[in-house]
mmCIF file of the N, C-alpha and C atoms, coordinates in Angstrom:
data_MODEL
# 
_entry.id   MODEL 
# 
loop_
_atom_site.group_PDB 
_atom_site.id 
_atom_site.type_symbol 
_atom_site.label_atom_id 
_atom_site.label_alt_id 
_atom_site.label_comp_id 
_atom_site.label_asym_id 
_atom_site.label_entity_id 
_atom_site.label_seq_id 
_atom_site.pdbx_PDB_ins_code 
_atom_site.Cartn_x 
_atom_site.Cartn_y 
_atom_site.Cartn_z 
_atom_site.occupancy 
_atom_site.B_iso_or_equiv 
_atom_site.pdbx_formal_charge 
_atom_site.auth_seq_id 
_atom_site.auth_comp_id 
_atom_site.auth_asym_id 
_atom_site.auth_atom_id 
_atom_site.pdbx_PDB_model_num 
ATOM 1   N N  . MET A 1 1  ? 9.293   14.326 -3.718 1.00 0.00 ? 1  MET A N  1 
ATOM 2   C CA . MET A 1 1  ? 9.271   13.521 -2.576 1.00 0.00 ? 1  MET A CA 1 
ATOM 3   C C  . MET A 1 1  ? 7.944   13.405 -2.129 1.00 0.00 ? 1  MET A C  1 
ATOM 4   N N  . ASN A 1 2  ? 8.066   12.129 -0.926 1.00 0.00 ? 2  ASN A N  1 
ATOM 5   C CA . ASN A 1 2  ? 6.686   11.511 -1.122 1.00 0.00 ? 2  ASN A CA 1 
ATOM 6   C C  . ASN A 1 2  ? 6.159   12.532 0.418  1.00 0.00 ? 2  ASN A C  1 
ATOM 7   N N  . ASN A 1 3  ? 5.001   12.389 0.697  1.00 0.00 ? 3  ASN A N  1 
ATOM 8   C CA . ASN A 1 3  ? 4.727   13.164 1.463  1.00 0.00 ? 3  ASN A CA 1 
ATOM 9   C C  . ASN A 1 3  ? 4.108   12.163 2.365  1.00 0.00 ? 3  ASN A C  1 
ATOM 10  N N  . SER A 1 4  ? 3.854   12.981 3.927  1.00 0.00 ? 4  SER A N  1 
ATOM 11  C CA . SER A 1 4  ? 2.721   11.964 4.470  1.00 0.00 ? 4  SER A CA 1 
ATOM 12  C C  . SER A 1 4  ? 1.314   12.503 4.497  1.00 0.00 ? 4  SER A C  1 
ATOM 13  N N  . TYR A 1 5  ? 0.315   11.418 4.839  1.00 0.00 ? 5  TYR A N  1 
ATOM 14  C CA . TYR A 1 5  ? -0.931  12.186 4.286  1.00 0.00 ? 5  TYR A CA 1 
ATOM 15  C C  . TYR A 1 5  ? -1.437  11.314 5.495  1.00 0.00 ? 5  TYR A C  1 
ATOM 16  N N  . GLN A 1 6  ? -2.744  11.941 6.216  1.00 0.00 ? 6  GLN A N  1 
ATOM 17  C CA . GLN A 1 6  ? -3.994  11.505 7.242  1.00 0.00 ? 6  GLN A CA 1 
ATOM 18  C C  . GLN A 1 6  ? -5.043  10.478 6.019  1.00 0.00 ? 6  GLN A C  1 
ATOM 19  N N  . VAL A 1 7  ? -4.926  9.830  6.333  1.00 0.00 ? 7  VAL A N  1 
ATOM 20  C CA . VAL A 1 7  ? -6.163  9.864  5.202  1.00 0.00 ? 7  VAL A CA 1 
ATOM 21  C C  . VAL A 1 7  ? -7.303  8.870  5.198  1.00 0.00 ? 7  VAL A C  1 
ATOM 22  N N  . GLN A 1 8  ? -8.365  7.960  5.175  1.00 0.00 ? 8  GLN A N  1 
ATOM 23  C CA . GLN A 1 8  ? -9.510  7.721  5.668  1.00 0.00 ? 8  GLN A CA 1 
ATOM 24  C C  . GLN A 1 8  ? -9.034  6.048  5.398  1.00 0.00 ? 8  GLN A C  1 
ATOM 25  N N  . GLY A 1 9  ? -9.323  5.354  6.515  1.00 0.00 ? 9  GLY A N  1 
ATOM 26  C CA . GLY A 1 9  ? -9.367  3.828  6.779  1.00 0.00 ? 9  GLY A CA 1 
ATOM 27  C C  . GLY A 1 9  ? -10.451 2.987  7.216  1.00 0.00 ? 9  GLY A C  1 
ATOM 28  N N  . ASP A 1 10 ? -10.114 2.153  7.739  1.00 0.00 ? 10 ASP A N  1 
ATOM 29  C CA . ASP A 1 10 ? -11.039 1.413  8.155  1.00 0.00 ? 10 ASP A CA 1 
ATOM 30  C C  . ASP A 1 10 ? -12.411 2.539  9.084  1.00 0.00 ? 10 ASP A C  1 
ATOM 31  N N  . LEU A 1 11 ? -13.496 2.510  8.965  1.00 0.00 ? 11 LEU A N  1 
ATOM 32  C CA . LEU A 1 11 ? -14.113 3.264  9.286  1.00 0.00 ? 11 LEU A CA 1 
ATOM 33  C C  . LEU A 1 11 ? -15.074 2.305  10.565 1.00 0.00 ? 11 LEU A C  1 
ATOM 34  N N  . ALA A 1 12 ? -15.242 1.059  10.362 1.00 0.00 ? 12 ALA A N  1 
ATOM 35  C CA . ALA A 1 12 ? -15.462 0.317  11.193 1.00 0.00 ? 12 ALA A CA 1 
ATOM 36  C C  . ALA A 1 12 ? -14.824 0.133  12.491 1.00 0.00 ? 12 ALA A C  1 
ATOM 37  N N  . SER A 1 13 ? -13.308 0.708  12.503 1.00 0.00 ? 13 SER A N  1 
ATOM 38  C CA . SER A 1 13 ? -12.576 0.027  13.571 1.00 0.00 ? 13 SER A CA 1 
ATOM 39  C C  . SER A 1 13 ? -12.715 1.156  14.803 1.00 0.00 ? 13 SER A C  1 
ATOM 40  N N  . GLU A 1 14 ? -12.511 0.568  15.684 1.00 0.00 ? 14 GLU A N  1 
ATOM 41  C CA . GLU A 1 14 ? -13.005 1.541  17.243 1.00 0.00 ? 14 GLU A CA 1 
ATOM 42  C C  . GLU A 1 14 ? -11.417 1.921  17.545 1.00 0.00 ? 14 GLU A C  1 
ATOM 43  N N  . LYS A 1 15 ? -10.558 1.699  17.156 1.00 0.00 ? 15 LYS A N  1 
ATOM 44  C CA . LYS A 1 15 ? -9.185  2.291  17.247 1.00 0.00 ? 15 LYS A CA 1 
ATOM 45  C C  . LYS A 1 15 ? -9.065  3.566  16.263 1.00 0.00 ? 15 LYS A C  1 
ATOM 46  N N  . SER A 1 16 ? -8.721  5.268  16.433 1.00 0.00 ? 16 SER A N  1 
ATOM 47  C CA . SER A 1 16 ? -8.576  6.012  15.562 1.00 0.00 ? 16 SER A CA 1 
ATOM 48  C C  . SER A 1 16 ? -7.271  5.684  14.187 1.00 0.00 ? 16 SER A C  1 
ATOM 49  N N  . SER A 1 17 ? -5.992  4.949  15.059 1.00 0.00 ? 17 SER A N  1 
ATOM 50  C CA . SER A 1 17 ? -5.271  4.522  14.364 1.00 0.00 ? 17 SER A CA 1 
ATOM 51  C C  . SER A 1 17 ? -5.343  3.935  13.258 1.00 0.00 ? 17 SER A C  1 
ATOM 52  N N  . GLU A 1 18 ? -6.312  2.868  12.601 1.00 0.00 ? 18 GLU A N  1 
ATOM 53  C CA . GLU A 1 18 ? -7.001  2.569  11.995 1.00 0.00 ? 18 GLU A CA 1 
ATOM 54  C C  . GLU A 1 18 ? -8.156  3.015  11.026 1.00 0.00 ? 18 GLU A C  1 
ATOM 55  N N  . ALA A 1 19 ? -8.869  3.905  11.887 1.00 0.00 ? 19 ALA A N  1 
ATOM 56  C CA . ALA A 1 19 ? -9.672  4.457  10.872 1.00 0.00 ? 19 ALA A CA 1 
ATOM 57  C C  . ALA A 1 19 ? -9.335  5.897  10.449 1.00 0.00 ? 19 ALA A C  1 
ATOM 58  N N  . TYR A 1 20 ? -8.269  6.382  10.899 1.00 0.00 ? 20 TYR A N  1 
ATOM 59  C CA . TYR A 1 20 ? -7.667  7.614  10.262 1.00 0.00 ? 20 TYR A CA 1 
ATOM 60  C C  . TYR A 1 20 ? -5.899  7.103  9.954  1.00 0.00 ? 20 TYR A C  1 
ATOM 61  N N  . PRO A 1 21 ? -5.849  6.618  9.087  1.00 0.00 ? 21 PRO A N  1 
ATOM 62  C CA . PRO A 1 21 ? -4.372  6.074  9.456  1.00 0.00 ? 21 PRO A CA 1 
ATOM 63  C C  . PRO A 1 21 ? -3.229  7.597  8.689  1.00 0.00 ? 21 PRO A C  1 
ATOM 64  N N  . THR A 1 22 ? -1.820  7.230  8.745  1.00 0.00 ? 22 THR A N  1 
ATOM 65  C CA . THR A 1 22 ? -1.246  7.991  8.294  1.00 0.00 ? 22 THR A CA 1 
ATOM 66  C C  . THR A 1 22 ? -0.499  7.635  7.947  1.00 0.00 ? 22 THR A C  1 
ATOM 67  N N  . MET A 1 23 ? -0.198  8.147  6.407  1.00 0.00 ? 23 MET A N  1 
ATOM 68  C CA . MET A 1 23 ? 0.554   7.350  5.400  1.00 0.00 ? 23 MET A CA 1 
ATOM 69  C C  . MET A 1 23 ? 1.317   8.211  4.526  1.00 0.00 ? 23 MET A C  1 
ATOM 70  N N  . VAL A 1 24 ? 3.179   7.611  3.839  1.00 0.00 ? 24 VAL A N  1 
ATOM 71  C CA . VAL A 1 24 ? 3.643   8.088  3.640  1.00 0.00 ? 24 VAL A CA 1 
ATOM 72  C C  . VAL A 1 24 ? 3.372   7.495  2.202  1.00 0.00 ? 24 VAL A C  1 
ATOM 73  N N  . LEU A 1 25 ? 3.185   8.604  0.878  1.00 0.00 ? 25 LEU A N  1 
ATOM 74  C CA . LEU A 1 25 ? 2.512   8.225  -0.647 1.00 0.00 ? 25 LEU A CA 1 
ATOM 75  C C  . LEU A 1 25 ? 3.584   9.381  -1.225 1.00 0.00 ? 25 LEU A C  1 
ATOM 76  N N  . CYS A 1 26 ? 3.701   8.444  -2.632 1.00 0.00 ? 26 CYS A N  1 
ATOM 77  C CA . CYS A 1 26 ? 4.212   9.606  -3.474 1.00 0.00 ? 26 CYS A CA 1 
ATOM 78  C C  . CYS A 1 26 ? 2.837   10.151 -4.568 1.00 0.00 ? 26 CYS A C  1 
ATOM 79  N N  . GLU A 1 27 ? 3.397   10.571 -5.631 1.00 0.00 ? 27 GLU A N  1 
ATOM 80  C CA . GLU A 1 27 ? 2.712   11.639 -5.799 1.00 0.00 ? 27 GLU A CA 1 
ATOM 81  C C  . GLU A 1 27 ? 1.267   10.318 -6.836 1.00 0.00 ? 27 GLU A C  1 
ATOM 82  N N  . ASP A 1 28 ? 2.178   9.181  -7.343 1.00 0.00 ? 28 ASP A N  1 
ATOM 83  C CA . ASP A 1 28 ? 1.133   8.482  -8.048 1.00 0.00 ? 28 ASP A CA 1 
ATOM 84  C C  . ASP A 1 28 ? 0.179   7.759  -7.031 1.00 0.00 ? 28 ASP A C  1 
ATOM 85  N N  . CYS A 1 29 ? 0.802   7.501  -5.932 1.00 0.00 ? 29 CYS A N  1 
ATOM 86  C CA . CYS A 1 29 ? -0.652  6.782  -4.740 1.00 0.00 ? 29 CYS A CA 1 
ATOM 87  C C  . CYS A 1 29 ? -1.384  6.924  -4.347 1.00 0.00 ? 29 CYS A C  1 
ATOM 88  N N  . VAL A 1 30 ? -1.179  8.342  -4.001 1.00 0.00 ? 30 VAL A N  1 
ATOM 89  C CA . VAL A 1 30 ? -2.044  9.465  -3.365 1.00 0.00 ? 30 VAL A CA 1 
ATOM 90  C C  . VAL A 1 30 ? -3.183  9.841  -4.361 1.00 0.00 ? 30 VAL A C  1 
ATOM 91  N N  . ALA A 1 31 ? -3.139  9.286  -5.229 1.00 0.00 ? 31 ALA A N  1 
ATOM 92  C CA . ALA A 1 31 ? -4.733  9.436  -6.072 1.00 0.00 ? 31 ALA A CA 1 
ATOM 93  C C  . ALA A 1 31 ? -5.687  8.055  -5.672 1.00 0.00 ? 31 ALA A C  1 
ATOM 94  N N  . ASN A 1 32 ? -4.977  7.325  -4.796 1.00 0.00 ? 32 ASN A N  1 
ATOM 95  C CA . ASN A 1 32 ? -5.707  5.751  -4.805 1.00 0.00 ? 32 ASN A CA 1 
ATOM 96  C C  . ASN A 1 32 ? -6.305  5.877  -3.256 1.00 0.00 ? 32 ASN A C  1 
ATOM 97  N N  . HIS A 1 33 ? -6.256  7.219  -2.782 1.00 0.00 ? 33 HIS A N  1 
ATOM 98  C CA . HIS A 1 33 ? -6.372  7.397  -1.662 1.00 0.00 ? 33 HIS A CA 1 
ATOM 99  C C  . HIS A 1 33 ? -7.307  8.420  -0.804 1.00 0.00 ? 33 HIS A C  1 
ATOM 100 N N  . GLU A 1 34 ? -8.514  8.491  0.053  1.00 0.00 ? 34 GLU A N  1 
ATOM 101 C CA . GLU A 1 34 ? -9.146  9.245  0.589  1.00 0.00 ? 34 GLU A CA 1 
ATOM 102 C C  . GLU A 1 34 ? -8.665  10.343 1.147  1.00 0.00 ? 34 GLU A C  1 
ATOM 103 N N  . VAL A 1 35 ? -7.562  12.083 1.324  1.00 0.00 ? 35 VAL A N  1 
ATOM 104 C CA . VAL A 1 35 ? -6.550  12.206 1.803  1.00 0.00 ? 35 VAL A CA 1 
ATOM 105 C C  . VAL A 1 35 ? -7.818  12.777 2.721  1.00 0.00 ? 35 VAL A C  1 
ATOM 106 N N  . LEU A 1 36 ? -7.356  13.357 3.626  1.00 0.00 ? 36 LEU A N  1 
ATOM 107 C CA . LEU A 1 36 ? -7.816  14.224 4.943  1.00 0.00 ? 36 LEU A CA 1 
ATOM 108 C C  . LEU A 1 36 ? -6.804  15.487 5.126  1.00 0.00 ? 36 LEU A C  1 
ATOM 109 N N  . VAL A 1 37 ? -5.730  14.672 5.385  1.00 0.00 ? 37 VAL A N  1 
ATOM 110 C CA . VAL A 1 37 ? -4.465  15.905 5.491  1.00 0.00 ? 37 VAL A CA 1 
ATOM 111 C C  . VAL A 1 37 ? -3.628  15.388 5.473  1.00 0.00 ? 37 VAL A C  1 
ATOM 112 N N  . ASP A 1 38 ? -2.910  16.441 3.984  1.00 0.00 ? 38 ASP A N  1 
ATOM 113 C CA . ASP A 1 38 ? -1.675  16.579 3.680  1.00 0.00 ? 38 ASP A CA 1 
ATOM 114 C C  . ASP A 1 38 ? -0.793  17.144 5.099  1.00 0.00 ? 38 ASP A C  1 
ATOM 115 N N  . GLU A 1 39 ? 0.386   16.131 5.719  1.00 0.00 ? 39 GLU A N  1 
ATOM 116 C CA . GLU A 1 39 ? 1.227   16.503 7.015  1.00 0.00 ? 39 GLU A CA 1 
ATOM 117 C C  . GLU A 1 39 ? 2.151   16.936 6.357  1.00 0.00 ? 39 GLU A C  1 
ATOM 118 N N  . GLY A 1 40 ? 2.676   16.830 4.867  1.00 0.00 ? 40 GLY A N  1 
ATOM 119 C CA . GLY A 1 40 ? 3.772   17.659 4.998  1.00 0.00 ? 40 GLY A CA 1 
ATOM 120 C C  . GLY A 1 40 ? 4.630   16.616 4.614  1.00 0.00 ? 40 GLY A C  1 
ATOM 121 N N  . PRO A 1 41 ? 5.819   16.881 3.381  1.00 0.00 ? 41 PRO A N  1 
ATOM 122 C CA . PRO A 1 41 ? 7.087   16.085 3.232  1.00 0.00 ? 41 PRO A CA 1 
ATOM 123 C C  . PRO A 1 41 ? 7.806   14.938 3.964  1.00 0.00 ? 41 PRO A C  1 
ATOM 124 N N  . SER A 1 42 ? 8.307   14.023 3.371  1.00 0.00 ? 42 SER A N  1 
ATOM 125 C CA . SER A 1 42 ? 9.004   12.881 4.231  1.00 0.00 ? 42 SER A CA 1 
ATOM 126 C C  . SER A 1 42 ? 9.482   12.092 3.699  1.00 0.00 ? 42 SER A C  1 
ATOM 127 N N  . ASN A 1 43 ? 11.097  11.905 3.816  1.00 0.00 ? 43 ASN A N  1 
ATOM 128 C CA . ASN A 1 43 ? 12.198  11.048 3.725  1.00 0.00 ? 43 ASN A CA 1 
ATOM 129 C C  . ASN A 1 43 ? 11.946  9.816  3.565  1.00 0.00 ? 43 ASN A C  1 
ATOM 130 N N  . GLU A 1 44 ? 10.418  9.392  3.927  1.00 0.00 ? 44 GLU A N  1 
ATOM 131 C CA . GLU A 1 44 ? 10.314  7.658  3.426  1.00 0.00 ? 44 GLU A CA 1 
ATOM 132 C C  . GLU A 1 44 ? 9.888   7.479  2.703  1.00 0.00 ? 44 GLU A C  1 
ATOM 133 N N  . ASP A 1 45 ? 9.639   5.834  2.090  1.00 0.00 ? 45 ASP A N  1 
ATOM 134 C CA . ASP A 1 45 ? 9.281   5.438  0.970  1.00 0.00 ? 45 ASP A CA 1 
ATOM 135 C C  . ASP A 1 45 ? 7.816   5.531  0.624  1.00 0.00 ? 45 ASP A C  1 
ATOM 136 N N  . CYS A 1 46 ? 7.436   5.509  -0.503 1.00 0.00 ? 46 CYS A N  1 
ATOM 137 C CA . CYS A 1 46 ? 5.802   5.270  0.015  1.00 0.00 ? 46 CYS A CA 1 
ATOM 138 C C  . CYS A 1 46 ? 5.483   3.924  0.303  1.00 0.00 ? 46 CYS A C  1 
ATOM 139 N N  . GLU A 1 47 ? 4.414   3.939  0.967  1.00 0.00 ? 47 GLU A N  1 
ATOM 140 C CA . GLU A 1 47 ? 3.947   2.706  1.937  1.00 0.00 ? 47 GLU A CA 1 
ATOM 141 C C  . GLU A 1 47 ? 3.380   1.720  0.939  1.00 0.00 ? 47 GLU A C  1 
ATOM 142 N N  . ASP A 1 48 ? 2.461   2.095  -0.867 1.00 0.00 ? 48 ASP A N  1 
ATOM 143 C CA . ASP A 1 48 ? 1.770   1.314  -1.274 1.00 0.00 ? 48 ASP A CA 1 
ATOM 144 C C  . ASP A 1 48 ? 2.494   0.670  -2.151 1.00 0.00 ? 48 ASP A C  1 
ATOM 145 N N  . CYS A 1 49 ? 3.865   1.529  -2.729 1.00 0.00 ? 49 CYS A N  1 
ATOM 146 C CA . CYS A 1 49 ? 4.226   1.544  -4.339 1.00 0.00 ? 49 CYS A CA 1 
ATOM 147 C C  . CYS A 1 49 ? 5.951   1.221  -3.961 1.00 0.00 ? 49 CYS A C  1 
ATOM 148 N N  . GLY A 1 50 ? 6.148   1.287  -2.481 1.00 0.00 ? 50 GLY A N  1 
ATOM 149 C CA . GLY A 1 50 ? 7.732   1.805  -2.619 1.00 0.00 ? 50 GLY A CA 1 
ATOM 150 C C  . GLY A 1 50 ? 8.703   2.250  -3.096 1.00 0.00 ? 50 GLY A C  1 
ATOM 151 N N  . ASN A 1 51 ? 8.194   3.487  -3.679 1.00 0.00 ? 51 ASN A N  1 
ATOM 152 C CA . ASN A 1 51 ? 9.007   4.566  -4.851 1.00 0.00 ? 51 ASN A CA 1 
ATOM 153 C C  . ASN A 1 51 ? 9.817   4.998  -3.181 1.00 0.00 ? 51 ASN A C  1 
ATOM 154 N N  . SER A 1 52 ? 10.965  5.511  -3.156 1.00 0.00 ? 52 SER A N  1 
ATOM 155 C CA . SER A 1 52 ? 11.799  6.246  -2.361 1.00 0.00 ? 52 SER A CA 1 
ATOM 156 C C  . SER A 1 52 ? 11.860  7.597  -2.387 1.00 0.00 ? 52 SER A C  1 
ATOM 157 N N  . SER A 1 53 ? 12.284  8.206  -1.435 1.00 0.00 ? 53 SER A N  1 
ATOM 158 C CA . SER A 1 53 ? 11.426  9.453  -1.888 1.00 0.00 ? 53 SER A CA 1 
ATOM 159 C C  . SER A 1 53 ? 12.305  10.659 -2.187 1.00 0.00 ? 53 SER A C  1 
ATOM 160 N N  . ASP A 1 54 ? 13.860  10.082 -3.119 1.00 0.00 ? 54 ASP A N  1 
ATOM 161 C CA . ASP A 1 54 ? 14.305  10.649 -3.736 1.00 0.00 ? 54 ASP A CA 1 
ATOM 162 C C  . ASP A 1 54 ? 14.299  10.635 -5.234 1.00 0.00 ? 54 ASP A C  1 
ATOM 163 N N  . GLU A 1 55 ? 12.750  10.048 -5.442 1.00 0.00 ? 55 GLU A N  1 
ATOM 164 C CA . GLU A 1 55 ? 12.953  9.625  -7.454 1.00 0.00 ? 55 GLU A CA 1 
ATOM 165 C C  . GLU A 1 55 ? 11.903  10.823 -7.623 1.00 0.00 ? 55 GLU A C  1 
# 
């Protein structure tokens, strides 16, 4: 199952949604991001690789 995470994004951005975006990631792709908050399970597909949440 994929989880929703708040990750570190573009820190130069003035918008907090770009500096600290929320992304749905699978277990494989989460290692490629600096996770700030694990927001729990999600039924959405991974935003990096497209893996579905039921794989």
